C-alpha positions as CSV (number, residue, x, y, z in Angstrom):
1,M,143.9,115.0,-29.4
2,V,142.4,117.8,-27.2
3,S,142.9,117.4,-23.5
4,E,140.5,118.8,-20.9
5,S,143.3,120.6,-19.0
6,S,144.2,122.6,-22.1
7,V,140.7,123.8,-22.8
8,S,139.6,127.2,-21.5
9,P,135.9,128.0,-20.9
10,N,136.3,131.2,-22.9
11,Q,137.9,129.4,-25.9
12,K,135.9,129.2,-29.2
13,P,135.5,125.8,-30.9
14,D,138.0,126.9,-33.7
15,E,140.6,127.6,-31.1
16,I,140.0,124.4,-29.2
17,F,140.5,122.3,-32.3
18,G,143.5,124.3,-33.6
19,D,141.6,125.6,-36.7
20,N,142.8,128.6,-38.6
21,I,140.7,131.6,-39.7
22,S,141.6,130.7,-43.3
23,D,140.0,127.2,-43.0
24,V,136.7,126.8,-44.8
25,G,133.5,125.4,-43.2
26,L,132.3,121.9,-43.9
27,E,129.4,123.4,-45.9
28,A,131.8,125.2,-48.2
29,A,132.6,123.4,-51.4
30,T,136.2,122.1,-51.7
31,F,137.5,119.9,-54.6
32,R,139.0,117.4,-52.1
33,G,135.7,117.4,-50.3
34,D,133.9,116.7,-53.5
35,I,136.0,113.6,-54.0
36,F,135.3,112.3,-50.5
37,A,131.5,113.0,-50.9
38,A,131.5,111.2,-54.3
39,L,133.2,108.2,-52.8
40,A,130.8,108.1,-49.9
41,C,127.8,108.3,-52.2
42,L,129.2,105.7,-54.5
43,A,129.9,103.3,-51.5
44,F,126.3,103.9,-50.2
45,G,124.9,103.2,-53.7
46,V,126.8,99.9,-54.0
47,L,125.9,98.9,-50.4
48,G,122.2,99.7,-51.0
49,Y,122.1,97.7,-54.3
50,F,123.9,94.6,-53.2
51,V,123.3,94.5,-49.4
52,L,120.4,96.7,-48.1
53,T,117.8,96.0,-50.8
54,P,118.2,92.2,-50.7
55,M,118.3,92.3,-46.9
56,F,115.2,94.5,-46.2
57,V,113.0,94.1,-49.3
58,F,111.1,90.8,-49.5
59,V,110.5,89.8,-53.2
60,P,107.9,87.0,-53.9
61,E,109.4,84.4,-56.3
62,K,106.8,85.1,-59.0
63,F,107.8,88.8,-59.1
64,A,111.6,88.3,-59.0
65,G,113.4,90.0,-61.9
66,T,110.3,91.9,-63.1
67,V,109.2,95.6,-62.9
68,N,106.5,94.5,-60.5
69,S,109.1,93.4,-57.9
70,P,109.1,95.4,-54.7
71,A,112.9,95.7,-55.1
72,F,112.7,97.2,-58.6
73,L,112.4,100.8,-57.6
74,P,115.0,100.7,-54.8
75,K,117.5,99.1,-57.1
76,L,116.7,101.5,-59.8
77,L,117.3,104.5,-57.5
78,F,120.6,102.9,-56.2
79,I,121.7,102.4,-59.8
80,L,120.9,106.1,-60.5
81,L,122.9,107.1,-57.3
82,I,125.9,105.0,-58.5
83,F,125.8,106.6,-61.9
84,L,125.6,110.2,-60.5
85,S,128.3,109.4,-58.0
86,L,130.6,108.3,-60.7
87,C,129.9,111.5,-62.6
88,Y,130.5,113.5,-59.5
89,L,133.7,111.7,-58.8
90,A,135.0,112.3,-62.3
91,Q,134.2,115.9,-62.0
92,G,135.8,116.2,-58.6
93,V,139.0,114.4,-59.7
94,S,139.3,116.6,-62.8
95,A,138.8,119.8,-60.7
96,F,141.3,118.6,-58.0
97,R,144.0,118.0,-60.6
98,K,143.4,121.4,-62.2
99,Y,142.9,123.7,-59.2
100,G,144.2,121.7,-56.1
101,S,142.3,120.9,-53.0
102,G,140.5,124.2,-52.7
103,G,141.0,124.7,-48.9
104,R,141.1,122.7,-45.7
105,T,138.0,121.9,-43.8
106,R,137.9,122.9,-40.1
107,L,138.4,119.9,-37.7
108,Y,135.5,121.2,-35.6
109,D,133.1,120.8,-38.5
110,W,134.2,117.2,-39.0
111,V,133.6,116.5,-35.3
112,L,130.2,118.0,-35.6
113,A,129.4,115.9,-38.7
114,G,130.6,112.8,-36.9
115,G,128.2,113.4,-34.1
116,V,125.3,113.7,-36.6
117,I,126.4,110.4,-38.2
118,L,126.4,108.6,-34.8
119,V,122.9,110.0,-34.1
120,C,121.6,108.7,-37.5
121,I,123.1,105.3,-36.9
122,S,121.5,105.1,-33.5
123,Y,118.2,106.2,-35.0
124,I,118.3,103.4,-37.5
125,A,119.1,100.8,-34.8
126,A,116.3,102.2,-32.6
127,I,113.8,101.7,-35.4
128,F,114.3,97.9,-35.0
129,L,113.9,98.0,-31.3
130,I,111.2,100.6,-30.5
131,G,109.7,101.4,-33.9
132,M,109.9,104.4,-36.3
133,T,107.6,106.7,-34.4
134,A,109.3,106.4,-31.0
135,A,112.7,106.4,-32.6
136,S,111.9,109.6,-34.5
137,V,110.9,111.3,-31.2
138,L,114.3,110.4,-29.7
139,G,116.2,111.2,-32.9
140,I,114.7,114.7,-33.4
141,A,115.2,115.5,-29.7
142,A,118.8,114.4,-29.9
143,L,119.6,116.4,-33.0
144,T,117.8,119.5,-31.8
145,Y,119.8,119.4,-28.6
146,Y,123.0,118.6,-30.4
147,F,122.7,121.7,-32.6
148,G,122.4,124.0,-29.6
149,E,118.7,124.3,-28.7
150,R,118.3,124.2,-24.9
151,K,114.6,125.1,-24.5
152,P,112.8,122.0,-23.2
153,V,109.4,123.1,-24.4
154,L,110.6,123.7,-28.0
155,I,112.6,120.4,-28.0
156,A,109.6,118.5,-26.8
157,A,107.2,120.2,-29.2
158,L,109.4,119.4,-32.2
159,S,110.2,115.9,-31.2
160,I,106.6,114.9,-30.5
161,L,104.6,116.9,-33.1
162,I,106.6,116.0,-36.1
163,P,106.6,112.2,-35.6
164,M,103.0,112.2,-34.6
165,F,102.0,114.2,-37.8
166,L,104.0,111.7,-40.0
167,W,102.5,108.8,-38.1
168,Y,99.0,110.1,-38.7
169,F,99.6,110.8,-42.4
170,F,101.1,107.4,-43.2
171,E,98.9,105.2,-41.1
172,S,95.5,107.0,-41.4
173,I,95.7,108.7,-44.8
174,A,98.2,106.9,-46.9
175,H,97.5,103.5,-45.1
176,V,101.2,102.7,-45.0
177,F,102.1,101.0,-41.7
178,L,105.3,102.1,-40.1
179,P,107.7,99.7,-38.3
180,K,106.6,99.1,-34.7
181,G,109.9,97.6,-33.5
182,T,110.6,94.3,-31.7
183,L,109.7,95.6,-28.3
184,F,106.2,96.7,-29.3
185,S,105.4,94.0,-31.9
186,G,106.9,91.0,-30.0
187,N,108.8,89.9,-33.1
188,F,112.2,89.3,-31.6
189,A,113.2,87.3,-34.7
190,E,114.3,90.7,-36.2
191,L,117.1,91.1,-33.7
192,P,119.5,88.8,-35.5
193,L,118.7,90.8,-38.7
194,L,119.6,94.0,-36.9
195,A,122.9,92.6,-35.6
196,N,123.7,91.3,-39.1
197,G,122.8,94.6,-40.7
198,I,125.0,96.5,-38.2
199,E,127.9,94.1,-38.8
200,K,127.7,94.7,-42.6
201,A,127.4,98.4,-42.1
202,V,130.6,98.4,-40.0
203,I,132.4,96.4,-42.7
204,A,131.2,98.8,-45.4
205,A,132.2,101.8,-43.4
206,T,135.7,100.3,-42.8
207,W,136.0,99.7,-46.6
208,V,135.0,103.3,-47.3
209,E,137.5,104.6,-44.8
210,G,140.2,102.5,-46.3
211,T,139.3,103.7,-49.8
212,I,139.3,107.4,-48.9
213,L,142.4,107.4,-46.6
């Protein structure tokens, strides 16, 4: 744990977190990292097939179990993800046994990645409350600021123009209506669904953490 009293304003992030110059960045491939990434993808594929698709995709009874079902394509993609994850995992385990871990990832990069995950989880929760367009404005602004941009005009331009362009394309050209959220649609019945989804996501994340560690 890093205490505020031990941190100097002139210290670099690597020095603050006790990283060595020999440590590799999170973007660099490591065989141990390949195994973790494969397990994470595998867990998401299983979660998506058995939990997310039944929870968020409504399937009329007459289309259940057919290729015309709205859940057919999402489940097919999750099956593909599970298959590729298993291949990735087998390759990672084989390389790990043959060559070793391949380096240690810097702690600073893990902290940075953790912040991105928190922003993404908050973005998904915000979609239920304020809709996809407004949530995208906040999400892009948060990520842009998080990665070091401090110019208000640039942050505002990116966080407003990109969501508005996507909104116009989907709603006016593709005629695909984006979620408006409970606050704007008045459909507060979705709030228990959000709470249930967050609870299952936490359970899944705990399972993944226990599997990896």
